[in-house]
N, C-alpha and C positions, 0 to 999 in steps of 0.2 A: 307465419303466422298469423294465428286468426283473428285476430282483433286491431290488425292494423289499422282498419278503418275508422275506429272509435277515438274517440276523444272526447274530455270532459267540454262542453262549453259555455261555462262561467268559471266566474272566481273563486277560488276556497277560500273556506274562512281559516282565520289565522290557528285554531285549534285543530283543524285537518289538515292543515298545512304542518302542522307541528307533528303531528302522526304520521301522516307521509313522508317526512322526512326523517322518521327512525323506521321506516318499513324495510328496508335491508337488513338491517342489524337484527330485527325482529323475525326476521324469513330465513334465515340461517339454517334454524333447526327442524326446516321443513311443517311449523307449525305457526299460525298465527292467533291470537286469542284475545279479544278485545269487548270492553265492556264500555256499552256506548248507550247514553239512555234515550228515548224515544224524543223523537225533534232532534237528533244530534245529526240526521245523515247518515246513520248507517250502511240504509240499502246503497246508498250513492258511494262509500266509501269500500263497499265491498265490489262493487263493480270496476271501480278506479283499479283496487287489487288485482282483478280478475284480468284487468287492461295490462296491467304491468308484468303480472306472471306469464302472460301471453301464450296459456295452453288450453286445449278442450277443457271445458268445467263443466260437473255437475252444482247447480244450487238448488238445494231442499231447503223447501219452509213448512212452517206446522199447518197451514192452511190455502186453500185455493184463491183466498183473498190476498196473502201476503203473498203469495205465489206471483199471482195478478201485476202487483205493486211494484217488483222485480223488473217484469217484463216494460210496464208505462214509463218506469226509470232509465233503463236502457236507451229507449229510444227519445224519451223528450230531454234525457242530460247529456247524451253520450254520442248522438245522432242526429247530423244538421238539419235529416229531410225524413226521419224518422222511418228507414229505410232500410235498416238493418234486417237481411233477411235467416242469415243463418243461426236461428235459433228454434228449438223443440219445445213444446209441452209434455213430449210424451218419450220416456225413457227408451221403450221399443223400437223410436226412430229418431236416434243421436244424432245431435250436430254439434256445431261448435260450443254452441252453449244452451245447456238444458234445464228449462226452469220445472220443476217437479216439489213433489212434497213427500215429507219422511213416510205417511201412510203409502204412498205407492212404489218408494222403494223397498219397503219390507214386503210388500204385496210380489213386487218383483221377485223380490230374494226368497220368498215362500215359493214361487211357481217354476224356479230354476231345478232341472231334475238334481244337483248335486252343487255342492260347495267350487267345485272346480268350474264348472258351467258359469257362475256368476262371475268368478273372478274372470274367465276368459272373458267376458261381456265386454270390461272395462280393460283389458288388455287389448282385445280388436280392434276395440273403438280409440283406442289412445285417450283416456278420460283419466288426466293426471292432476287435476285441482277438486277440491269438494269445498264449496263455500256451505257451511250450514248456520241458516239464519234462525233467531231464537233458541239457539243451543240448548236454553236450560230444557228444553222437550225433550233432551236426549238421554235423561234420566232412567226413562222407561225402557219397552223391549226392542224399542227401532233403534237402540243403542246398538243391540250387538251384529247387526247386518254391517252396520258402519264401522264399526270397531275390526271386524275380521277383515274388512276389505282393506283399511287401512295398514293393518300388521301384515298382511300378504302381498298388497301392491305397492305400498310406502307411497302411497300419494302426497301431496301438500294438502293440510287439513287448515282451513280458515274458518274459527268458530266466531261470530257475532252475537252479543247477549246484552240485555238491559239487565238482566236481574241472574245470576249464576246459582243454582239450588244449594245459595248455603244451608237451609234448612232440613234440607232430606238428610235420611240417615248416614250413616257414615260410608255403607256399601255403594249406596249412588251417589254422592260426591266423589268417590275414590274413581268410580268406571267413567264420572262424566269429566273427570281432568283426566286421566287415563286417555282419552279419545282427546280431549280439547285442547292436553297440555295447560302448562302453568300461564298467569296471566300475562300478556306482553304490556299491555297499555288500557289506560280506561280514559274516557273522554267523561269530562267532570262537568255537573249541572252550575255550578258559577262561571265556568267558562261560554257555556253554551246562552247563560244569562247577559252576559256581558258582552255578547255577538249579537243577541235580541233573537237568538231562535226559541229560547223558552222564556216565558212569561214569570213576572216574579209572580210569587205564590205563598200562601202558607195553608197549615194543616190547623183543624179549628177540632177540638173534642167537645160532644154534647151528650149529656147525661141523662138518664132516666132511671127513675126507680120500678124494681118489679110490680107487676099486678098482683091484688091480694091472692089469687090462685097461686103463682109462681112464689110469692111470699113462703106462703103455706105449705106448698112442696119443698122448698129449701128447708125450712125450719123443723117441718117430719124428718126429711133425712138426715140435717145433725142432730138431733135429738135421738133418732134411733142407734144412729154412730154412736153417739156418747152414751148411752145406756149400755150397749153392747161393749164398747170399751171398759167402762167402769167394771162390768163382769168378768172379765180377764183376769183383775187380780183376785178374784176369790174362785176362779174354776179350778177347782182338785182335780179335775179330769185332765185339765191342759197341763197345769204344773206337773202331774204325773209323766206324762207324756215328753216334757222338757226334759224332766230330771233322771229321766230313764234314757234318754236320748243319745246315741253311739257319741256324737262329738262332746258330751258333758261327763258321759262317763268314761268314755276311752280315748278320749281326744287324741294321744301321741300314734294312736293305730290310726288315725283319719286325718293326719295332716295334711295329703296332696288333697283329699276333697275341701277342706277346710280354707287351705290356701287358695284354692279356685272360688270358692263362694265366702270370702270372710265375713261380708255384712248377715249373711245367715248365721255363723257361729257367736257373730257379735250380738244379734237380737236375742236370740237365746239366751245368752247371759246376761243382759241388759233385762229380758223378763224377769229372770230369777231371782235378779237383784230386786226388781221394782215390787215381787212378792215376798222381799225379805226373807229369800230363800239364802244359805250357805253356797259359797260357789270355792272350790277346789282352787290352790294359787296355781296351780300346774296349768290351769284353762287359761291364766294369764298369761303362762311363761310360752304357749303357745302363739300368744299374738306377739310375742318379743319382749314383754316386760321382766324386769329383771326385780329382787328382792326389794332393792332401795329404790324403785320408783314408785311413784306417787299416783295411783290409778285412778282416775275420777272416771267413774263409770257414768255415762249420758242418764238421760232422764227417758224412761219407756215411755213414748208419746203415738199419737195415730201412724205416723211415716215409721216409726221400728215396729208397730203392729201390723202393719202393713207388710213389713218386710218378713215377718215372722210369718205369720199366715199364710203368703204367696208361697213362701217356700214349704211348709209343711201339708198345703193343700194341693199344690199342683209341681214346684219344682222337685222336692224330697218324696212323694208319695210313696212312692215303688219300693222306697225302701223302708216305710212306716206301716206295712202291711197288717202287722197284728195292732195296729191302733186304727184300724179300718170304719170301725163301726163307729166310735168317737169322731174321727175327723170326716166321716159322712153326714153326723151330726150338725157338727160347726158350721160344714161348708153350706147344708140347707138353710142353716140360721143367717150366715153372710148374705144368701142370695136372696132371704126373704127380706133383707132390709135393702136389697137392690145394691149391695157395695162391690158385686164383681159383675164385671163386665170385659166380656171377650177373654175370658179365661185367665182376670188379671183383678185381683184385690183394690179395689179403688175407697178408701174411707176417705179421701179429700173429696171424692164425687166429680173429680175435674169435666171427665166425658159429661156424666149425666145433667150436673148444672149447666155445665158449657151451653147444652142445647136447650134448656130453657131459658136461660139468659140472652144467648147471641140470638134467639128466636123472637123476643119478647116480644109483647103485641105492645109493649109501653115505646117502643121504638117510632111506629106509627105517628104517634104525636110528636116525636120531637122530627120527624122529616115536614110534617107541619108547619110548625114552629120554625124551621130554617127555611123553608119554600117562603114561607108567608114574608120573613125579616130578608130575605134578600129580593124578593119582588119589590116592597117597599123600597128598598135602596135604589136598584135596577130599573124597576120598573119594565118597559119592553125592552131594553139590553140584555134582560137576563136569559143566560142560555144555560138552563139545568139540567143534570141528567142525574139521573138515581141507578144504581147499580145492586141489583140483589142478586139470590143465588137461584132463587125457585119462583117458575110464574104463578101456581096454586091454581090452577085452571078448574076446580070445582067452586072457585069465587067468580068465573063467567057471568053465570045467571046468579044475582042474588036479589034481594028486595031492598027497596031504597032503605028502610029503616034499620036493614041489619046490623048488627054489631060484629065486626069481622077481627077476630082476637088470634090472627095469624099474621106474619111479614113474608111478603110474597110481591110479584110486580103486580098480579090485580088487586090485593088488599090494598095496596099503595094507592093504585089510579081510583079506586072507589073513594078511599079518602079526598083526595086532591078534587078529582071533579067537582066536590062539594063545595071546596072553598076559593078555587080558583077560576077566572073564565076560561069556560069548556074549550073554547078554539085554540086555546093555548095550549094542551094537551095532547101526546100520543105514546101511545104502548108500542114497544120495539124489541121482538122475542124470535127467535127462529122459527118458532109455530103460531104465534098469536101476533096479529098486528092492529092496532086499534086508532082509529084517526077520528077527528071532526067533521062534521056532514060541509062544513067549508071548503074542505081539501079533495073532495069526492071528485070533482070534475077536473081538478087538474093532475089527479094521481092515474085517473082511467084514460087520459089521453095518453101517458108515458108506458103503461103497461096494461096487459090482457090480464083482467084480475073480475072477482065480483064480489059485490057489498052486502054484507047480511048484518042488520040493525040491531042494536045492542038492547036486548031484552030490556034492561033496569034503566036506559037512557037511548031513546032515539034521537038525541043529537049526533051519538056516536055510531060508529062503523066499525065492525071485526072486516078486515081484508083478507080475501081466499084468491090463495092464487096458487096456480101448478107450477109444477118444478122447483128450481133453485129459489131460494131466498135473496140471493143475491141482490137483484135488480132493487127489489123493494127497499131493500137495506139503502142503497144508493140513492134513490129517489126521497125515503123519509128524513136521510142525512141532508141532502142537498134543502129541504124544506127546513130544517133547523138551522142551517147555516144564513139561510135566506131571512130567518127571524118569523117565519108564518109559521112554526112550533118553537115555543118556547122552553117547553119541560118535557123532557124523555123519559120513560120509564122503561127500563131495559135490565137483560139479564149478562151478568159478568161473561158467562161463555161465550154470548154474541158479540159486545162490545164492549169487554176487556180487553182484549189485544189485537192488534190491528186494524182497530175502527179509526180511522181519521175525521174528526171536527173539532179545527182549532179554533171555532169561534166560543167551545165550551168556557164558562168562568164559575160556574157552581157544578162540584160534584159531589153526592152525597154516596159515600159507600155502605151500605145498608144490607152488605153481605159479611156474612162470620169465617169467610175464609182467610185464615192469618198465616198462609205461606208466604214466603220472600216472594216468590216470583210472582203469583197471583197477584197480590197487594199491589205490586210496583207497578206490575203493567196496569192496572185498572187506575190508580194514580195518574200515571204519563197521559192517559188522557185529557186530563185539564191544565197539562201545565205548558203546551205548544203555546210559541206567540201565533198572533194572526197579523197577515199582513195586510198592512194600511191601518192599523190598531194598533199605535205605541205605546198607550195607556193600559192594554187588556192586562188583567190579572185573574187570577186564579184561585178561589178559596176552595179546600176539599176538607169536606165535613167528613168525620169518624164518629159512629153512634154506639154509648156504650149503657151497658145496663148493669146496675151495680148491684154489688151482693153485698147485702145491710150484715150478715153473720162471717165476713171474712174482712178482718182490718184490713187486707191491702186493695179491697175491690172488687173480689172473684177473677173467674176466668176469661171474660171480657174485658178485663184491663189487663190480663196476661197475653192476650191474643192480640193486644193494642201494641203491647211494648214489642210482642215480633215483629209487627208491621212497622213499626217504625226505624226497627235494627236496620230495614233498607231506604231509608227516608233522609235525604240531604235537603236541609232547610235552613229557616233562620228561627231565631228563638223569640219568643214572645216577650222577652222583660230586656232593659239594660243590664250589661252592654248586648247589643245587637252581635249575635257574630253566625256563622255557618259551619252547621255540624250534622252529624246525624245521630239517632238515637232519641230515644221520649223524653229525656232529660230537657233539652230545650225548650219544653211546652211548660216546665214548674209546675207540672202536676202535684199532687201532695202524696208522699210516700203512705201514709196512712189513712185511711178514707171513715175508719169510723166516727167521726165528729164532721164530715164534709157537709157542708153547707151545698148541694147541687143545684138547686135551685138559682141561688146568689153567682154560683159560677157561669151558669146559662146565660144569666144576664147580660154578664161582662164579657161573655165571650160573642154573644150575638152585636153587641154596641163595636167590641174591636173588629168585627167583621166587615162592618161596615166601611171602615177607613181603608178604603184600596189604596188611596194616594199614599198612605204612609205605607203600603207594603212597596211601591215602586220605588220610594227614596230610601227605605231601610235595604231593600236588595242591593242597592245602587253603593250605600257605603258598607255593607258590609265585602259585596264583592273588590271592592278596592283597599280593602284592609289586608289581604292577601295574596297570594299570587298562585297559590297551590295546594291539592289536598293533602293533607298528611294523618297517617295513622296514629290514633292512640287507644290506649287502655285504660280502664277506670276498674281498681280495686276498692269495691264499696266499703265503706266504713260497715261496722258490725256490731256495733253499741247497741244496746238496749235504749239509752233513752238518745236525745237530738244531741248532735255532735257539741256544740258550741256549750250546750247547757254541761255537759260531761266534762268538755276542756275545763270549763271555770272552777266546777266543783273540783276537779281534780287539783288545780293550782290551788284551791283554795286550801285544799286537806293538808298538800305540803306545809302552806303559810301557817294554818294553824297548828300543826304537829307539832311543827318546827321550834314556833313561838312557844307554845305551851311546853314543849319538854326543855329548851332554853331556862323558859321563866323559873319551872322548878328546879331545875340543873343549878343554876344560880344561887336561888334560894334556900333550898333544902341539902342538895348534894353537896353544893360546893365547901361551905364551911366545915362539915365534917371529912370531906375530902382533904382539905390544907391542913387539917388537925393530924390526920392518919398518917399524910404523904410529906409531912413539913421534913423528915430526914432525907427524904429523896433531893429535894430544893438545896439542902444544904451539903451532902454530900456528893452532888453527882452535876448540879448545877442545873439553870432555867430552862433549858432547851431539853434535859430528859425529865424534869417535874413537866412542861406544857404536854409533851409524847403519851406521857402518863394519865395527864388530865382529861385530851381529848380522847385517849381510847376508855378510860372509865365511863366519859359521856355518853359513847357510842355504843358500849357495851349496854350501858345502865339504861339508858331512855332512847336510844336513836332507832328502836325496833319500829315505830309506828311512823318515824321518818322516811326510814329506810325506803318502807311499804309504798309512802307516800310520793316520794320521789321517783322508786321504780317505775311505779305506775304511768307516773307522767311523762318520763322520760319515754317507756313503750307508745305513751297516746301519739305523741308529736312527730315521729321520726319515721312512718311507714314510707313516705316519700323518696327519705335519703335512701334507704335499702332498696329500693324500686329502684332509683338511677346508678345504683352501684351494679346490681344485676343485669340491667340496659347497657352499662360500658362493659360489662364480662361478655355480655353474648355479642356486642358490635365487634370486639376483639378476636374474640373466638371465631366468629363467622368471617372476617376477613383473613385472619391466619388459613382457614380451612378453605376457601376460595368460595364461599357460600356468597359473599357480599364483592362485589366487582367496583363498585365505589370506594375511593379512597378515603383514608378515613379523616382526614383534613376537612373533607367534604358536609361529612356526617355531623348533625346535631340532636341531641337529646334535652328532653327538656320534662321537668318533674316536679310538681307540686301537689298540694293539699287543697281541695278546693272547699267553699263555706260549709259544705256539709260532713267534711271529714274523709272524703273520697279521697283516694293518692291515685294521682295521672301520671303517665309517662308518654311520651310521643316522641317520633324519629322522623326527622326532616331530611333532605338532599339525598335521600337513595332511591332508586328506581319503584316504580310499583310494584313487583314482584319480590326485591329484597324488603319491602315495608311490610309486606305481608305475611314475609318470613320471619321477622323479629318481632311481632306482635303475637301471633301463631307461638312462638316461641317462650317468649314471656309469658303470655298464657297458662302456658304448659307447665311453667315454674311456679307462678302464685297462686294457681288453681288447689282445690281438695286435691290430696294425693290420689292417682286411681290407681294405675297398674303399670307403673313406668318399668321400662327393663333397667335403668339405672337410676340411683337416689343418692343425693350428696346431702350430707350432714354437717352442719356446723359442728364444731367442737372446742371454740375457743372459751374463756374464763367468763367474761362477761356475758355473751350469748346464754351460757348455762344457766347461769344465777340470777340474771334478767328474764329468764325463759322466753323469750322472743323466741320464735319457731324454727326448731332447728333443722326442721326437714323438709326438701325440696325435691321436685322431679325433674330429672335431668330430659330436658325436649329431644322428641325423638330424632327430631334433623342430626342430633351427635352421637347416637345411641347406637349407631349399625357399625360403627367402627370403631376398634380398640384406640387409634391414632387420634381419631374424632374427640374421644371422653376424654383424654392426656390434656390435649390443648384446652378444653372446655374447663378442665380441672383447673391448671395451668392458669389462667387468668380469673378464675373465681376467688382462688387465694389472693392473687396480687389483688383485686378490687374488693373483696369482701373478707379475706380473713383464714387461717387454719381450717381445713374439714376435709372429707374423705369421701371418694366415690363408693358407693356400694353396687354390687349388682346383684339384682333381684329375683334371678333365676334359680340360685343356689339356697339350700335349706336356710342357712344364716340369714342371707339377703332377705328370702321370703319373711323370716320372723322378723326381720327389720322394718320389710313394708309393712308389714299387718299392725304394728307399733305405729308406724308414721299414718297410717289410715285412722287410726283410733285415735291419735294425736288430732287429726284434721276433723273427726267424724260431728263436731258441733256443726262444720259447715256444711255435711257433707249434703245436706237436702236442700242448700240456699243457693242462690245465684250471689258468686261472690265476685265475679268480675264482667266486665263489659267491656266489647270493642268499638270502636267508632272512628269515624274521620272526622277530619278538623279542614278547615279553610284559612290557611295562613300564610 
């Protein structure tokens, strides 16, 4: 009984108590995987789990700072006299609990002579529990030594994280969940705010436009790409290469290759159609089309050009050896316009333009405007942190009048020291620390260091220390907490994770890392509550440089959307709700006519009303009881939803009225004369039937089309609800859900933008994620599922509502599961059939289905979110 002397010394929060009450049911599979945001007491819960398991434990953290926090929490919260002694910081000297880092374990693993020696160490020392803190770090090479240990030893694995690596590539995510297992529980931000462990907060977006140099760079790139694209239509050499391509001339002989890369084959045909070249009908048969099918070939655009040239210049080049002279010429041209990056053709310029916009010096002015406004509002109570990616050491020595056109710690520092009281600012990074002269004596009393005057401004000193930076970080943090420093400028690598400074009330993310993990960790610095200050709130600022050449706003906006997928917060306008995703900020969909200066002024004004934040969070939290998951299927129309809906309804009224009027005034008299004998011989009922049929055939075509369009337009959410009901029934019958059906609620609706939304309530966290992932696979553009489901009823065929759907992977591994899914699909949705896509006929149908969805294949069509209700 190694931990019998340990006991939690305080009272549990209600959400912690709820979590611990379910601990035994979660641990039955020898895993516990918990999502807990910063400020939730994740470390305390981890120690309590260790105490309850009561077995020798190895606790792993990503940094020494976080490792030390585990030790401090153990002594402060579980030992009455801070006298627990059976611990170690060294893997080589094991005790009942070992506090270490992932790096240390990996190093230990590499030093072992063999895997057997590595396994023997854990067996010999009877280490049966692994606690993995900030487990999202395990997507890299540290994963291997832990997974092999788990597979061999069957240790109990407890994984704790605020941010699962959802946005990593599929292989890394798979590896992560293989080690940590499925998520057992999640502690929600609304619960933490209700308990007072997190403070009310809001995310704000501040926009800037690129500098003239940056605008010219973007415009030049776009013009060169447009010119190159135009030249493709008249490029006789390229046409010759495509027309003589083996896929085009002898497609039936290469069906296996085509089925492995259908986008390539599609791009070849789309290009030929663009050049007005005749395409053999047999090529469309390869794609699964029949003679009777109406084939709509997509427009050849930059994205299809990208697919085409990526394939002929890289993927398929070894098979085009006879065309090497031409391919080398076209590759050189594409490189010349800077549209090849890291072996990928990129006509959108995502990475290239991303770097120019995300690192735009216009963001320096944005930071100044935000800090000036926050200081006017908070005065001496301001506690601002600005996080960015790079220090930019080359700007340590500059002249006072030098214009700095780069984004980084030192460029930000030099801009702020000119407009803020100098004794309020400090720089804190792993290699450079800068403080004001007023703090020199206080710091020198606490740490052995030297001070070097800053050349450009002798009121500031650069601190030189020997050894670890941990102590100076702690000193500067304490000065910040005391209000002797009001604004800290630092790097996300040092302050973005594991850094505790609860007084932060303003956070500016001048970092252009868009990953789920990094951005959520950084944001967590500002939302912690502050003991003794119940009115503490947090403003989190996100900087965006707009790309005027892109109606969607450019790559900075795309990065911001990825960030917000991981943020749960309150909406910026009524009705106030708590949800994840960027939609809650009511940003425009299109930015081509966006007045960002007006938007910035309104945002700054809104950020001043911190009292409203407290009230809004309180009301929003009381509206719900739990987080439920939802998925949104975006409206795909070219025009705004409400305008399109009104127009389609007007079309119904207009065409129906016009045709009835024409029918009554012109058609009816003639019809009466010609069909009087029907009325006299067969009666009124037969006459009316003939009349209606005649009207429909003669005048009803336009009305039919208008009614059809209106029906298709308004009922997408009803289809989504039926699909949801299908999934629930199939998941219950296949034992994927343990929750009884009478406790499960589905809700579907269309929002004002025309997006169809469905959510599930009453199920566990794991079941909810399973459901949402499955429904996403069904409604997304078809990729490469093992099974397709095809709707076949008359109404669906005639009204051309999408007939092809992917069967979710969760059902595709066993025939019995597939049959259950098919049964419930037919019960709720109607006649249909399941097609296995790994045989020839199935592959053909799969390609046809993919062509059916091809217009959406490059778009974001769905978005998963969580909502508090």
